N, C-alpha and C positions, 0 to 999 in steps of 0.2 A: 249570402246567396245571390242577391240581386246584382252585387258587384261582379260576381263570377259570371253570371249570365250576360251582363252588359259587356264584359270583356270578351266573351265568346262571340257576341253579336258584332262588336267592333272589329274583331279580327277575322270575321267570316270571309271577307273577300280574299284574304291571304290563305285561309285554311282550305277552301274548296275551289280549286281551279275549275272553271265552269265550261259549259258548252253552249255555243250560240246557235239559235235556230235560223235557218235560211228562210227566204221569203216563200209564201205559199205557192207561188207559181214555179218554183224550182224544186228539185229533189232535195230532201232534207240533208244538210251537211253540218256536222258537229266539229267544233274546233276548240282548243283550249282557251281559257280565260277565267276570270274570277266570278264568283256568284256572291251576292250580298243577301244577308238575312236581317230582318228587322222585326222586333216584337210588335204585334198589332194589339193583342188583347190577352187577358188571362181570366179564368173563372175558377173559383175555389169550390170544390164539390162538398156536399154535406159530410159532416164528421162521420168517421168510421164507415165510409162507403167501401164495400167490398166489390171491386170491379173485376168482372171475369172477361169482358170483351167490349168492343166498341165498333161503331160503323158511322161513316160520314155521309152526309147528303149535300145537295147543292146549297149554296149560300152559307156554308160553314156550319150547318146543323149537325149536331153530334148526338147519337143515341148510345147509351152505355147500359150494360146489364150486369147484375150480380149473380153469384152462385145460389142465393136464396130467393131468386125471382124478382129482385129489385130492378126497377127500370127508371133511367134518368134521361131526360131530353134537354139538351143545351141549345138554345136558339137566341141569338142576339144578346148574349150575356146573361140570359135568364135560365135558371135550372128548374125544371118541373119534374115531379116524381110520379111514377106509375107502378103497376104491379103486373107481373105475368102470372099465369095459372100456377097453383101450388105444384111443386115437384118439376117445374119446367127448368130445363138446363140447356139453353141455346148453345149450339156449336158455332153459329154465325147468324148474322142478321142482314137484311137488305131493306133500305128505305124506298118504298115504291108509292105510286099514286094511290094504290088501294089500301095501303097501310104497311105495317111491319111484317115482312116475311122472315121466318126463321126455321132452322132445322134443329129439332130437339135431339141431343146426343144420346139420351137414354132410350127414347122410343124409336129413334131413327125415322122420324116422320116430319114432314113439312107442315108448318102452321102459318096462318095469316091472322095478324092482330089488327082489327079495324080501329079507326080513330076513337070510337066510342068505348073501346076496351073489350069488345067481344072477340073471341078467338075461334077460328074455324080450322078444323083439321083437314090436311091435304093428303098427298100420296106418301106412302111409306117407301123408304130407300131399300132396294133389294140387296141385303147383305146376308152373308152366312153367319151362323151362330158365333163363331170365334172372331168376328170382325166388329170393331167398335169405332165410332166417329169421335175424332178429337177436335176438328176445326172445319168450318165451312165458309166458303167465299162465293157470293153471287157475282157472276162475271159473264157478260154478254148473253144474258137470258138463261143461264143454267147455274146449278150449284156445282162448285168444285169442292170435293170432300177429302180432307186429310184423315185417313183411317189407319188403324193398326190391325194387322192380321196376327192375332195372338198364337194361332196354331203354327204359323210359319215364321213368326218373330220378325215381321217386316212392316215397314210403313208403305201404304198404298194410296196413291192419288186417283180419285175417280171423278167422273163427270156425270152428274145426275140431272136428267132433263124432265123429270116427272114420271118417267117410265123405266128407263134403263140406266144403269150405272157402270159403264165400261171402265176398265182399268187403263190409266194413262201412264203410270209410273209405279215401279215397285223397287224399294231399296234392297240392298244386300241383307241377308239374314243376320240378326244379332245373336250373340251367344246366350241371351236370356230375354224374357219378355220385358224385364225392367230396363234393359239397355237398348230397346228399339229406339232408333233415332226419330225424333219428332221434328216436324217442319211447320213453320208459320206460312200462311198463304197470303199473298198480297197481289194487287193488280198492277199491270203496266200496259203501255200501248203496244207492246210486242208479245204479250202473253201473260200467263199466271206465273208469279215468282214463288219459289219454295226456298225458305231460309231455314237451314238446320239450327235448331235451338241450342244445341251443344256442340262442342268441338268435334270436327274441324270447321264448323260454321259454314258448310257448303251452301252456295246459292245456285239454284237451277232456274231455268226459264222454260216453261212448257208452252210451245207454240201449238195450240189446238187446231189451227187451220191446216198445218202441214200433214200430220202432227210431227213435231220434232222436239227433242230435249237438248238444250244447250247448258253446259256446265261452265259457270263463270270461273275466272281465275281464283284459285284457293286463297282464302284470306290469310291463312297462317304462313303462306310462302313469303309474305312481305317481311323484310328484314327487321322493320321497326317493331314487329310483334314477337320477336324472339324471347324477350323477358317474360312473356305470358306463358310460355310452354311448361313452366314448372307449376302453374296454378290454374290450368285449364278447367279443372273440375268446378271452380267457383265462378266461371264466366258463362253468361247466357246471351243469346242474340235476340233482338227484337225483329219484327218483320222488315224486310228491305223496302225502302220507300223510293218509288220511281219518280224522277223529275226530268221529263223529256229524255235527253240522251245520257243521263247519268243516274246512278243509284246511290243512296245513302243508307248505311247500315250501322245501327247502334249496338255495340257490345257492352254489356253491363256486368260489373263485378258485384256479386251477391253479398259480399262481406263489407264493402265500403261504398263511398260515393263515386268511385272511379268509373268513368265511361270512356269508350273509344268510338270515335265517329269515323267510319271507313267509307271512302268515296271511290266508286267504280267509274271509269271513263266510258266513252262510247265504244271502245274496243273490248269491253267486259274485263278489263284488267284493273287491279287495285292501283289507284294513282295517288292516294293520300290517306294517311291515318293520323287522326288528331286526338290527343288525350284531352279530357275535360274532367275537372274535379267538381262535379255537380250532379245531383240525382236527376238527370234529365235524359229523356229518350224520345226520339222521333217516332210517331205512330203511323201517320199516313199523310198523303197529299190530299188537300181539300179539292173535291171534284169541281172542275170548271174554273179553278182559280190558280193563280201563282202564289199559293200559300201551303204551308204544312202545319199539321197539328202535332204537338209534343205533350208529354206528361212529365211533371216534376213533382217531387214529394219533399217538402221541407216542413214536416209535421203532417198536415193533411194533404190529400192529393189535389193537384191543380192542373187544369188544362191550359195550354198556352198556344196561341196562334202566331206563326211567323210568316210574314210576307217574304218572298224571295224573287230575285230577278237576276238575269244574266247581265254582266257588266262588260261593256266593250273595252278591250285593252287598248291603250294609246298606240297609235301607229308610229313606228320609228322611221323618220325620213332618211332616205339614202341619197347620196350625192354622187 
């Protein structure tokens, strides 16, 4: 396993043509070039940990929660355990100065867990009876909620500011409740990213300032993914990870250790698809750092931190 991962890291500058940032006094300009990844650290989680979700904070702090109320905090390589109230099922969490904020998907209510373990109930999300919360992302001072409208068989993205929850996006209606497309939510500097968990693995960007919805180039249009089209039912997508001017998307084969790392360029087009025979998936960018967090499972679940940086390509002299 480690040999596979080291091979992946060694080849990373070849696998992910990168984008270089302009100086802060100029408008941002992205151009092609390689990006290097190097493993910084890894932490093995307690045995039989059932992880339902995770959130990252400054300094590489990670908080993970389980379906049975388990709570894990990883800071400086040390794993500490806690507990949420019985029957709590967070749809998403945020690490704040006041404590952990989370939206409970069963009650549809916001909660704040203080450092001493006390939990205070907040506002309830105004949703109709047939609407359920799947996932929540704290972004720019508000909750972005991935919900399903069971009556209309659609996925709906809402923005909840503590009072109102207006609709930002609604998917086409599915032929059944079971087949409603679900989306992962993740942050980027240009808006909230929605990644379809199942084929066709659509990636959308919601610009809440405009508001505007941008649909990125379809993953499956890339010719290198043609062999997947006979086995799409067994593939799932992880949340898209934003690295400045590019996005990285992990596609995971549920039946094997096969993974595909898809890289989007600055023009929102798929520019590279890299196969990887290892149970590895990128989770999120570490806030305030040039680092990403990944999860891998070789027996027990392990968190891995990778530093990344843009690499300047050599200039070819002309005469």
